[in-house]
N, C-alpha and C positions, 0 to 999 in steps of 0.2 A: 629502810633498806634491810634486806634479810641477808645474813652471811652465815657460812658454815662454821661450826666450831673449829678451832684451830687444829684439832687432831683428826678431823674427818677428811680434809682435802688430800693428804698423802695416802691414806688408806683407800679412798675412792679411786685415786689415780692408779694405785697398785692393782686394785681389783679390775679396773678397765683394761690395763695392760695384760694381766693374767688371762682375762677372758679372750682378748684378741690373740694371744699366743696359743691358747687351747683351740680356738677356732681355726687358726692357720694350721696347727698340727693335725687336727681332724681332717681338714681338707686335703692335706698332703697324704695322709693315710688312705683316704678314699681314692685319691688320684693314683696312688701306687697300686691299689687293689684292682683298679679298672684300667691299668696301663695297656696300651695297644699291644696286641699279640701279632707281631710280624716275624715270621720265620725267616731268618737271614739266609737260610740255605736255599730258599726258593728263587728261581730265576723269574723275575717279575716284569722284565722289560716288555715282552710281547703283550702280556695282560694289561699293563699300564698304558701301553700305546693304544690298545683297543678301547679301553675305558675312555681315554682321552678323545678318541674319534667319536665314540658313541655319544658322550655328553656334549661335545662341542657342536654336534649337529643340532642340538636343541638349544644352543646358546648358553650352555651351562659350563661349569669349570670343576675339575676334580681338585679339591683342596688338600686332602691327605688320605693316607691309607690307615685304617684302624686295625684291620685284621688281614693277614696274608698267610695262608697255609697251603701246602702242596703235598701231593702224593702221586706217585707214578707219573702219568702225563696230565694230571689235573691240578688246577690252581683255583683256590677260592679266595676272593678279595672282598672286603667290605670297605668302601671308600666314602669319604665325606664329599658330597656334591653341593656346590653353591651356585647362585645366580638365579634361583627361582624366587618369585615374589613372596612365596610362603616361607622362605628361609632355607638354611642348609638342611640336607637330609643325609641319612646314613643308608647307603644302597649296596646290596650284595651282588656280586658278579661271579659266575662259575665258568671257567674255561677248561678246554681240553685241547692238548696239542695233537694235531693231526698232520702228520708228515712234517712240512716246514711252516705250518701256520697255526695260529691260535684261534680256536673256534669258541664263540660264546654259546653256552648251553643253558637251557631253562632248567633250574633245579627241580621244579615240580615234575618235569618230564623225566629227567635223568634219575631221580630218586625212586621212580616207579620200577626202573629196570633192576633185575636181579641177575646174579651171576648165572651163566649158562642159559640165558633166555634164548628161545629158538630163533629170534630175529637177529641175534648177534649185536644187539644194541649196546652202546657203551654203558658201563656200570660205574657209579661213583665209588671210589675206593673206600674200604671200611674205615680207614684212618680219618676220612673227611666226613663220613655220614652223620656223625653227631652234630657237626656244625652246619652242614649244608642241608641235610634232610630233616629240617625241623617241622614237626607236624602241628 
């Protein structure tokens, strides 16, 4: 039978505990750096209702909101959607308030519009362009 020398067991246990504490601390720091960015000043009820309708038509469910930012009459939301056989996904949604309703807008189309365009098409506010209009 093989046994550890008497002095090794306490040191080995301390090393394992220290390694576990460091790993948990690193995970906490990573989690804090990638914490969800939800702007509490945004009115999200209309956007969240629309996302709920959109995903439920496909038999999916919105689990959480990772990002929610707004400017002027625009709201950008990144939500975790589950229920797909391939697993949860992180999906972006861009909305614009139009009178008394919230309208889903395709970012790739809205991001092409520039201020003062002759067609008068809606333009994504400058405050949201960095997040919404990713090339």
